[in-house]
C-alpha positions as CSV (number, residue, x, y, z in Angstrom):
1,M,-91.7,-99.2,39.2
2,R,-91.7,-101.3,36.1
3,N,-91.2,-98.3,33.5
4,T,-88.3,-97.6,35.9
5,I,-86.7,-100.9,35.5
6,L,-87.2,-100.7,31.9
7,I,-85.7,-97.2,31.6
8,A,-82.4,-98.1,34.3
9,L,-82.1,-101.3,31.5
10,T,-81.9,-99.5,28.4
11,A,-80.0,-96.5,29.5
12,L,-77.3,-99.4,31.0
13,L,-77.7,-101.3,27.4
14,F,-77.1,-97.9,24.9
15,S,-73.9,-97.3,27.4
16,F,-72.4,-101.1,26.8
17,S,-73.3,-100.1,23.3
18,A,-71.3,-97.0,23.0
19,C,-68.3,-98.3,25.4
20,N,-67.9,-101.0,22.6
21,K,-67.9,-98.8,20.0
22,K,-65.1,-96.7,21.8
23,N,-63.1,-99.7,22.2
24,K,-63.3,-100.9,18.5
25,D,-62.9,-97.5,17.5
26,N,-59.2,-97.6,19.6
27,I,-58.3,-100.7,18.6
28,L,-54.3,-100.8,17.8
29,T,-52.7,-102.1,15.1
30,T,-49.4,-103.5,14.2
31,D,-48.8,-102.0,11.2
32,L,-45.6,-100.0,10.4
33,T,-46.1,-97.1,7.4
34,Y,-43.4,-96.1,5.8
35,N,-44.6,-93.2,3.4
36,G,-41.0,-93.0,1.2
37,K,-38.2,-94.1,-1.2
38,D,-36.7,-96.6,-0.3
39,S,-33.4,-95.6,-1.5
40,I,-32.5,-92.0,-1.0
41,V,-29.4,-89.5,-1.1
42,M,-28.8,-86.9,1.1
43,V,-26.1,-83.6,0.8
44,F,-23.8,-83.5,3.1
45,G,-24.8,-81.9,6.6
46,N,-28.4,-82.2,5.9
47,K,-31.3,-83.6,8.1
48,K,-34.2,-85.3,7.2
49,K,-37.7,-86.5,8.7
50,L,-39.0,-89.9,7.9
51,N,-42.5,-90.3,7.6
52,V,-43.4,-93.1,9.0
53,E,-46.7,-94.2,10.6
54,S,-47.3,-96.6,13.8
55,D,-49.1,-96.6,16.2
56,Y,-46.7,-98.1,18.4
57,D,-43.4,-96.8,19.6
58,V,-40.9,-97.0,16.8
59,T,-37.0,-97.4,17.3
60,Y,-34.4,-96.5,14.7
61,K,-30.9,-98.1,13.5
62,S,-28.0,-97.4,11.4
63,S,-26.1,-99.4,10.0
64,N,-23.3,-96.9,10.2
65,E,-23.8,-94.2,12.4
66,Y,-20.6,-92.3,11.3
67,I,-22.0,-91.8,7.9
68,V,-26.1,-91.7,8.3
69,A,-27.1,-90.8,12.0
70,C,-30.7,-91.5,13.6
71,H,-32.1,-90.0,15.9
72,S,-35.7,-91.0,18.1
73,N,-37.9,-88.9,16.2
74,G,-37.2,-90.1,12.8
75,E,-35.3,-88.0,11.9
76,I,-31.6,-89.0,10.4
77,E,-28.7,-86.9,9.6
78,A,-25.6,-87.0,6.7
79,K,-22.8,-86.8,8.7
80,S,-20.2,-88.2,5.9
81,I,-20.1,-89.3,3.1
82,G,-20.6,-93.1,2.3
83,N,-23.5,-95.5,2.2
84,A,-26.1,-97.1,5.3
85,T,-29.0,-98.6,6.1
86,I,-31.5,-97.2,8.3
87,S,-33.9,-99.9,9.7
88,F,-37.1,-99.3,11.7
89,N,-39.3,-101.7,13.8
90,N,-42.6,-101.3,16.1
91,G,-41.4,-104.4,17.4
92,Y,-43.7,-105.8,15.8
93,Q,-43.0,-104.8,11.6
94,K,-39.4,-104.1,9.8
95,H,-38.7,-101.5,7.1
96,E,-34.7,-101.0,5.7
97,I,-34.3,-98.1,3.4
98,H,-30.9,-96.8,1.9
99,V,-29.2,-93.9,1.9
100,E,-26.3,-92.4,0.1
101,V,-24.9,-89.7,1.7
102,I,-22.7,-87.4,-1.1
103,L,-20.9,-84.3,-0.8
104,F,-23.2,-81.8,-2.7
105,E,-26.2,-81.4,-5.2
106,E,-25.0,-81.1,-8.4
107,P,-26.2,-79.4,-11.3
108,T,-27.7,-81.0,-13.4
109,F,-25.8,-81.8,-16.5
110,D,-28.6,-80.8,-19.1
111,F,-27.1,-78.5,-21.1
112,G,-28.9,-77.1,-23.5
113,C,-32.3,-77.4,-21.6
114,T,-34.4,-74.7,-20.9
115,G,-34.9,-72.5,-17.6
116,M,-37.8,-74.2,-16.7
117,H,-36.6,-77.2,-16.8
118,I,-34.4,-76.3,-14.3
119,K,-37.2,-74.9,-12.4
120,S,-38.6,-78.0,-12.4
121,L,-35.9,-79.8,-10.9
122,F,-34.1,-77.9,-8.2
123,G,-37.6,-75.6,-7.3
124,N,-37.3,-71.5,-7.5
125,P,-34.4,-69.8,-7.1
126,D,-33.4,-68.1,-4.1
127,Y,-32.3,-65.3,-6.4
128,N,-32.3,-64.7,-10.0
129,F,-30.4,-62.2,-12.6
130,G,-33.6,-62.0,-15.1
131,D,-33.8,-65.2,-16.6
132,S,-29.9,-65.5,-17.7
133,I,-29.0,-66.7,-13.9
134,F,-30.4,-68.6,-11.2
135,I,-28.6,-68.6,-8.3
136,Y,-29.5,-71.7,-5.4
137,G,-28.4,-72.0,-2.0
138,A,-27.2,-68.2,-1.4
139,H,-27.4,-67.4,2.6
140,D,-26.5,-69.7,5.2
141,P,-25.9,-72.3,5.7
142,G,-26.7,-73.2,2.2
143,Y,-27.3,-76.8,0.4
144,S,-25.0,-78.5,3.5
145,K,-21.6,-78.1,5.5
146,A,-19.4,-78.4,2.2
147,C,-21.6,-76.8,0.1
148,W,-23.4,-73.4,-0.2
149,Q,-24.0,-72.3,-3.3
150,M,-25.2,-73.1,-6.9
151,D,-25.5,-70.9,-10.2
152,F,-27.0,-71.8,-13.3
153,F,-26.3,-69.7,-16.1
154,L,-28.9,-69.2,-19.2
155,K,-28.7,-67.8,-22.6
156,D,-31.3,-67.5,-24.7
157,N,-33.4,-69.6,-21.9
158,T,-30.8,-72.0,-22.7
159,Y,-29.1,-73.8,-19.6
160,I,-24.9,-73.4,-20.5
161,Q,-23.3,-73.5,-17.6
162,S,-23.3,-74.2,-13.7
163,D,-20.9,-73.4,-11.2
164,V,-20.7,-74.4,-7.2
165,Y,-19.1,-73.3,-4.7
166,I,-17.6,-75.8,-2.0
167,R,-15.8,-74.3,1.4
168,S,-12.1,-74.7,1.2
169,N,-12.1,-76.9,4.5
170,Y,-13.7,-79.4,2.4
171,E,-11.0,-79.6,-1.0
172,A,-10.2,-83.2,0.1
173,L,-13.3,-84.7,-0.3
174,V,-13.2,-82.2,-3.6
175,N,-10.7,-84.0,-4.7
176,K,-11.8,-87.6,-4.1
177,Y,-15.3,-86.9,-5.9
178,L,-13.5,-85.3,-8.9
179,S,-11.5,-88.4,-9.0
180,D,-14.3,-91.1,-8.2
181,Y,-16.6,-89.7,-11.4
182,F,-14.1,-87.6,-13.4
183,S,-10.8,-87.9,-15.5
184,F,-8.1,-85.2,-15.3
185,D,-7.4,-83.9,-18.6
186,S,-5.3,-80.2,-17.9
187,I,-4.5,-77.6,-17.0
188,F,-4.2,-74.2,-18.1
189,Q,-3.3,-69.9,-16.5
190,A,-6.8,-67.9,-16.7
191,N,-5.1,-64.4,-15.0
192,D,-1.9,-64.0,-13.7
193,S,-2.9,-66.1,-10.6
194,T,-5.3,-68.4,-11.7
195,M,-5.2,-72.0,-12.0
196,V,-7.7,-74.1,-14.1
197,Y,-8.2,-77.3,-13.7
198,M,-10.2,-79.2,-16.1
199,Y,-11.6,-82.7,-16.1
200,H,-13.9,-84.8,-18.5
201,N,-17.1,-86.8,-16.8
202,N,-16.8,-90.9,-17.6
203,I,-20.4,-90.9,-18.2
204,S,-20.6,-88.5,-20.5
205,Q,-17.2,-87.4,-22.0
206,N,-19.2,-84.5,-23.2
207,V,-19.5,-82.9,-19.4
208,V,-16.4,-81.0,-18.8
209,C,-15.9,-79.8,-15.2
210,G,-12.8,-77.4,-13.9
211,K,-12.3,-76.6,-10.3
212,I,-10.4,-73.1,-9.6
213,Y,-8.5,-72.6,-5.7
214,D,-8.8,-69.5,-3.6
215,Y,-12.1,-67.9,-5.8
216,N,-13.4,-65.2,-4.8
217,Q,-13.8,-63.5,-1.8
218,W,-14.3,-66.2,1.0
219,G,-11.0,-67.6,-0.5
220,D,-13.9,-70.7,-1.7
221,L,-13.5,-73.9,-4.1
222,C,-15.2,-72.7,-7.6
223,L,-16.3,-76.3,-9.5
224,F,-17.7,-75.0,-12.8
225,Y,-19.3,-77.6,-15.5
226,F,-20.0,-77.1,-18.8
227,D,-20.8,-78.4,-21.8
228,N,-17.5,-80.3,-24.1
229,A,-18.5,-78.0,-27.1
230,E,-19.4,-74.5,-25.6
231,K,-15.7,-73.7,-25.7
232,T,-16.6,-70.3,-24.6
233,A,-16.9,-71.4,-20.7
234,L,-13.1,-71.6,-20.4
235,K,-13.5,-69.7,-17.0
236,P,-16.9,-69.3,-14.6
237,R,-18.9,-66.3,-14.8
238,K,-18.9,-64.5,-12.0
239,A,-21.8,-64.5,-10.6
240,T,-21.6,-64.9,-6.6
241,L,-23.6,-62.7,-4.4
242,P,-22.2,-62.6,-0.6
243,F,-25.0,-64.7,1.1
244,H,-26.1,-62.2,3.6
245,D,-27.0,-59.3,0.9
246,V,-28.9,-61.8,-1.1
247,V,-32.8,-62.1,0.3
248,K,-34.7,-64.9,-0.2
């Protein structure tokens, strides 16, 4: 009888110890962990999932839902051009990040760099013509609501020009972008039907931007960038492919 009681007590103590250990392992913490940058840039129309960890439910709030909208799962959506502050909390801790929404992903102005450098910035192209043309976003929907393709042109593994193709219904936003970051320079006629509007970058006067209306069969806007020292770059190099014909 005594042995039976001792065995029962031992089993009870073991069970109690195991139960305590389980509770200890499952203690909730009030920590709110954000694995990301406090200032991010998003392209108009794109979405991004914030990497937030918490044992408690997290609520998200935007200072301007018209610029950046928040979803309950931590996903934010770039709705319009501008800036917004995103705050999130778990009832115990709070964190804020700044989000800037831009019209399109602008190509690098580091003319003269290698193709490898471009890939390090933008990743592997969706399509390429050997080592002379890299095409990004050559598929629907492309980068965003406004921009669907960006091309890089290289000669002897040296970056000399880039093109960006923007849907023509966003012309007003394109013109605002140009007025904010570029200064109008001149107009020239490329052929009987094509007028090219030239701009200089306000930060680096060596960077020249050209704008062409109703370019290619889609009637889109084309912005092309080149170094002012590249005198031959007076029109975009026609590398555009129909995005439904491009295999990633």
